[in-house]
N, C-alpha and C positions, 0 to 999 in steps of 0.2 A: 682562214683555215683551208688547207687543201683537203681533197677527199681522203688522201692518205692519213692526214692528221686526224680527221673525223673518225676514220676507221680505228686508228690507234687509240683514240679517246674512249671508244666503245669496246675495245678488244678484250677487256677482262670480263665482259658479260654482265657487269654491274649496271644498274639503271643510272642514267644521267638526265637531268632536266634540260629541256631545250634551251632555257635561258642561260644555263651554264655553258652548254655547247655553243650557243650563239655568241655569248660574250667572248669566248676564246676565239671564235671565228671573226669577230668584228662585224657581224651582219645581223640583220633582223632574224628572229626565230623562223619566220615563214620561209626564208631562203634556204634553210637546211634541207627541206624536202627536195628542192631542185638539185641541190648538191648530192643528196643521197641517190637520186636517179642515175647519177654518173657511175655508181658503183658497178663492179663486174656482176654479171647476171647470177653467178653462183653465190654471191654474197647478199644480193638485194632481199632475197626471201628470208634472211635471218633476222631482220629488224622487227621489233615489236614496239608499239607505241600505246601508252595508256596514261591518262591524267597528266599529260605534259612530259612524261618520262620516256626516254628511249633506252632500249637495251637489246642486245643480241642474244639469241637462244643458246648460243655456245661461244666460248672464247675463240679468238683468232690468234694466229701465230704472228702477231705484230707487237713490236715493242714501242713504248712512247718515245717521242723525240728526245725527251730529257732523261732517258734511262741512264742510270749510274750504277757502278759497282765499285766497292772499296779497293779491289785489287787490280782494276784495269781502267785505262783511259778509254772511255766508251764513245762511240759515234753510231748513230742510227740513221741510215740513208733511206730515202723513199725508193730509189732505184739505182742500180749500177750494173755494169757488165758482169762483175764477179767480185765478191768481197775479198777473195784471195788476191785478185789483181790489184785492188786498192792498196793492200799492204805491200805487195811485191813492188809496185811502182814507188811507194814511199821509201823502201829500203834501197832500191836502186838509185834513187835520187839523193842518197846520203842521209836519209832520215832515220830516227830511232823508232823501232816498232816494238820494243820490249814492253810487255804488259799493255799492248794495244788491243782493242776489241772493236770490230766493225760488223754491224748487222745491216741487213737490207730487207725492205718489204718485198722487193722484186728484183731478181737477178735475170738479166737478159741472156747471159751465157754461162750459167752455172755448170760446173763439170765435176766429175768424179774420177776414180782411178781409171787408168788405161784410156783416157780421153773420152770416156762416156759422158753424155750430157746428163745433167741433173735438172729435170723439169718439175716445176711446181707452180700452181696458181696462187695468187695473192691470198694469204691467210692460212694456207694449208701446211706450209713447211717452215720451221724456224731455221733460217740460214744465217751463218755468221762465220767470221774468221778471227783468230787471235794471233798475235805476234809474240815470239819468245826468242831471246838471244842466248846462245850457248857458247861456252869456251871450247866445246868439243868440235871435232871435224864432222863433215857431213856423213862420212863412212861410219862414224860412231853413233849416228842417230837412227840406225835401222829399226830400233824398237820403239821409236817415237809414236808411230801409228797405233800399234797395239796398246801402248800406254794411254794414249788419248781415248781409245775405245773403252778401256777399263774405267777411266775416270767418268766417261759418259754413262756407262752401265751402272756405276755406283750412284751417280746423281739420279738417274731414272728410278732405281730401286728405292731410293730414299723418298720418292714421291709416290710410291705404290705402283710403279710401272715396271714389271719384270722384263728384263731384256737380256739376251745372250749375245755372244760375239762369234761371228763367223770369221775365222782367220783370213787376213790379219786384223781388219778393223771395221767390218760391217756390223752394225747393230741389228739384231734380228729377233723375231719371235717365231720359232720353228723354221720354216723355209720362207717366211714372209719378211721382207726387208723393212726395218724401222728407220734406219739412218745410215749415213756413210761419212767417211772422213778422208780428206785429201791433204797430204803433207807436201809442201813445196818449200825450197830453201835457197838462200843466196849466201855465198861466202864472201865476206868483205871485212877488211881491216883485221884479219886474223881471227874473226869470229864467224859463227854460223847463225844466220838470222832465219829462223823457221817460221813459216806461216801454216797454221793448222786450220783448214776449212772444214766446217761441220754443217751437215744438213740433217734434220730430224723431222719426220712426218708428225706434225701436230695433230692433224685429222687425216683420215684415209684419203689419199689423192685419188680422185675419181678416174683419172686417165692413166693410172699406173696399175698394172696387174701384180698380184702377189706382194701386196704391201701391208704393213702394220702401222698403227698410229699410237701416239701417247694417250690420247683421249679414250680410245677403244680398249687399250690394255689396262689403263689405270682404273677405268670404270667410274671416274669422278672428274669434275671440272678442275683443270689445272691451268693457270694463266701462263702466258708466254713469259712474263716477267719472272714468275716463280721458277719456271723451268730454266731460264737463263741464269738466274741467281745460283741455283744448285749446280748447274753445269760449270759455271766459272769458278765456284768454290772448289769443286773437286779437281778441275783442271789445274788451277793454281797450285794446290797442294801436291798433286802428282808431278807436275813439271819441276817444282822445286826439289822434290825428292829425287827425280830422275837426273837433274843437273848435278846433284851432289853424289849419288851412289849408283847411277845407271839403272838398268831394268831389273837386275837380279832380285831386289827386294819385292818386286811386283809379280814375279813369275807365278808363284803359287796362287795368288789372288786371280790372276788372269785365267789360269786353268780351271778354276772353280766356276767361271761363267763362260767358258769356252764351249760352244754348242756341240762341237764334234770331238771333244776329249774322249779317248778310248773308242772312237767310232771308226768304221771303214769310210774312206773318202776317195774321191778321184781328183787328180790334178790335171788341168787342161791348159794347153797353150794354143791359141788361135783355133779353138774348138776341137782340137785333137787331144785324146788322153795320153799323157806322158808318164804318169805314175799312178799307182793305186796301192793303198795299204791302210794300216791302222794308225791313228794319231796318238803319239806318245806324249806330246806336250809342246811347249814352246821353249826355245833356247834363250840365253841371256841377250843375244843380239836381235831377237824378234823372229828368228827363223822357225819354221815349223819342223818339229821332230816327227818323222814318219817311219814306221816299220813296214817296209814294202813287202809284197807277197813273196819275193824270193829270199827274204830273210835279211838280217842286219838292221842298220838304221841309216837314214839319210836326212840331211838338213835341206830344207827348201826355203829359199828367200823369195819374197813376193814377186818383184819384177812384173813380168807379163803373165804370171801364172794365175789361173782361176781355180777355185775349189768348189766341188760339188759332191753331194751325197750320191751314191750309186743309183738310188731310186729316182733322182732328178734327171738322170741322163736318158735321152731317147736312144735306146740301143737299136741296132739293126736286127730286127727279129728274124728268126728262121721263117721261111715261107709257111704260112698256115695251110692246113688242109682246106682245099676249096669247099666252101659252104654256100649253097644257094638256098635262101630262106625267104619266106613270106611272114612278116610280123603283123599281127592284128591287134588293134586297141579298140575293144568293144565298149564304147561309152553308152550312156543312157539314151542319147538321141541320135548319135552318128557313129559310124564305123570308120576308123582310120586304118591305113595300112602302109607298109613300106616293103619294097623289094630290096633284098640284101644280096650282094655278090662279094664273096671273099672278105667279109667283115665290113663292107662299105655300103651305105644306103645309096642306091642308084636311082630310085624313083619312089615317090609317095603319093597318096591320094586320100580322099575321104568322100563319104556320101551318106545320106540318110538311109535307114534300113528299108524304107519302102521302095527304094530304087537303087539296087546294087549292080545295075547293068554295067557301069563303068568298070567295076572290079571284075565282072565276068569277061568283059572284052580284054582287059589287061591280062587275065589268066590265060586266055587263048594265045596272046602274044608272048607272054613271058614265063608261063608256068611249066614248060616242058621239062626243065632241068631242076626244078625245085625239089630239094631234099627233105625239107620239113616245113610245117606251118605251125607257128607258135603264137599264142595270143594271151591277152589279159582282158577280162570282161567283167564289167559291173552290171551289164544289161541282163535281161531275162533269157530263159532258155530258148524261147521262140526266135529272138534276135540272134542268138548264137547259132541256131540252126540255119537261119537265113544266110549268115556269113559262110557257113560250111557248104551250103547248096551253091553259093556263087562260085566256089572254087572246085566243087565236086570231090573234095577229099576231106577226111577227118581233120579237125584242128585240135592241137594239144593246148587246152586252156589251162594256164598256170594260175595257182592260187598264191596268196601270201604265205610266207614261210617263217619259221622261227629264227632262221639265220641263213644268210646267203651273201656271197662275195665279201665276207668279212664284216657285214653289217648285222648287228643283233636287233631283233624285233622285240620290243617290250610290250607289244599289245597283249592283253591278258589272254585272249583267245584268238590266235592268229587266223583260225579258220573263219572268224567273223570280220576280219580286217579286209577292207576293200583292196583287191589286188592292184587297182590303179594307183592307190596311195603307196603301196609297197614298191611297185616298179618305178614310180616317180622318185622314190628314195634311192633305188639302185641306179637310176639314170643320172641323178644329181652329181655323182662322183665323176662324171665326164666334164663337169663345168666348175667344180670347186672341191677342194679337199679340206675346207674349213667347216666349222659349224654352220648350219644353214636352216632357214625357214623356207619350206617348199609350199607354194600356193598354187592350187589348180582351180581355174575358173571355168567350170562347165555347168551342167544342169544343177549340180551342187558345187559349192566352193569348199575345198578342203585346205586346211592350213596345218602343216606338220613340222615337227622339229627333229633334226638330225645333228648329233654332236660331232665334234671334230674327230673323236676317237671311235666313230662309227656305231653309235647307239641310237637307234630309232626310238624316240621317246613317246610317240603318239601325236595326237593333234586334235583339231576340232573340225566339225562339219556344220555348214550353214547353207540355207537356200541360195541357189544361184540367182543371177539378176532376173531371169525370166520368171522363176518361181516367186521371187519377192514381189515383182510387179503384178503377177497374176493374183497373188493373195490379196494385195491391196485393192485391186480393181474389183474382185469378187465380193469382198467383205466390207467395202465402204462405198458410200454414195458420192457422186459428183467429182470423183478424182479423174475420170476419163482414162483413155488409153494412148494418148499422144506420147511419142518418144521425146525425151528431154535430154539435156546435156548437164554435165557437172559444172557447177559454179561455186565459188566460195560463199556467196550469199544469194541463193536462187530467189527469183521474184515471180516465177510462174509455177503452177502446180506440176506441170510435166518436168520442169527442171528440178523442182524440189524433190520429186520422187527419184529421178535419176541421181541426184546428189546424195540423197539418203542411202540409196543402195550401195553406191560406190564407197561412201564414207563408212558404211558398216563393215565392208570387206577390209578397207584400209585400217580401220580401228582394230579389227580382230588380228590382222597381220602384225600391226605394231605391238599389240599386247603379247602375242606369241614371241615376237622378237625380243621384247624386254625380258620375258621369262627365260628364254634360252640364253640371252646375254648374261643374266644374273648367275648362271651356273657354268659359264664358259670363261676361260682365261684369255682367249683371243677374240678376234673379230668374228662377227656373225653375218654371213651373206644372206641374200634373199633371191630365190629363184621363183619366177612366176611363169606359169604355162596355161594354155587354154585360150578360148576365144576372147575372154575379157581381160587378158593379161596386159595389153597395152593401155587400156583405160585405167586399170588399177595402178600401174607404174606411173602414169602421168599425174594421177591424183595424189600420190604420196607427198607429204610436205617436204619442201626443200631442206628444212632443218633435219629431217630424218634421213634423206638420201645423200646428203652432202658427204658424210663420212662412212657410208656403207656401200658395198657392192650390191647393186640391184640388177639382175639379169633376166631378160625375157627369153624363154627357151620354148620353141615350138616342139610339139610331139615328145614331151619328156618321157612318157610311158614307153614309147617306141625305143628310145635310147636305153631305158632300163631293160627292156627285153633283149636288145642287142648286147648289152653288157652280160646278160645272163647266158645267152647262147655261146658267147665267145669265151667265157671264163668258168662256167659252172662245170 
């Protein structure tokens, strides 16, 4: 058994006894551990072993070598350059690709529309191609890509995974991409042999921004085989109907799942906007029906055109009024600051309140043209006064607000809400527009929840690492004060304390993430800030981080203040 076969045998997440796995491999059970160590690093942490049984904590996007489907002749490859290339080579060599299905665990040169690369690590993305032969000409297959997208959206919906279509054939959740489709064809013997390549994110790809995944959207475990079955069922039915009647019978169904139906969109070619208007629908040949700003109706065929919502475009903004600001983040033990010139942070620093001489020196060098000093503080009045004395001018200390920058604060008494938590929430929108858990690791650890539609729901507060350790050392005997490190199974008291503290924060983070995910339709990101951010991120289980975006952001409060002064 190769490593790929072992992974495929475990890919459904169900437990398998080592004797069963070893029998299939033709080796002794003890040799499986050595084989598993060859697995990619992002997969090794998923394995769990108990009482002789192996299982993965979540399914992988890998099909078994013997995968079969009643409507297709199936082949599952460990690796190939591209599944599309496999079928294109077959048809160019005179072979029959009608009702052929080829999947691969890894594509070396996967690609999408307009020559873009489709990158994915093993197990993250279900990638396959199907072949279908039509009596129609290539020019008559313009709607084949939208048709395939509709079939995929129907299959995903049947598995509890809501997906929309961004014209012509991207599968999306909001502005996050779930999957893509590439159609290539060869004309031979008076027939058109079409190859339909499909890639769908099974879990969130860690190295791809603005992505969605089947597992995150469905909120339940779905095996790769179950997903492939439903996709092939819907594709076969749709392609048979298309071959007989064209796209017209599918137009209305496409428009019901078309993300931008009746919305304003921009069309770009090579990064330049070439048209803008309201989407009317889709034509029988797959063209986009657009009502441009100047009136009338125009038909747009895909070609080299890209579609974006206006809010996705980075517009050349008018020059902002020059604004020279000093932003202060008054924590419990340290003061942080940032110098802002015309909306950009040009320098930052931090120091304990007992010695703010560095800030005083910087004020002498940089403070002459400062127009305002704005801060957020959770510290006491004496520390706020120390910060004001260091700069010699009054500071506008901002409190939490019932609503700001489109975010609604659901704290029962906003005046009791820590302003650091509020400005962390405001700052988070510079790093994600999705639902997110915001973790701040300072003297206290705060763990807050923000929905994708900008509702701050509140969160929890717990002692920070220093307070936890001090409480243990003061209230217990013989624990000592040595610094330890985080280990899965610590065997010294110092390491046991360090592990317990970090595990407490990780556990609270994961609980809050589960609560927010239960009420969210899309992915939930994690933002971690503060001095202990790196330790917490490193200690999170691989099974948790594999399909989630976890970002470390320094000085998140400062970014919240910057958002406020720029937009309030």
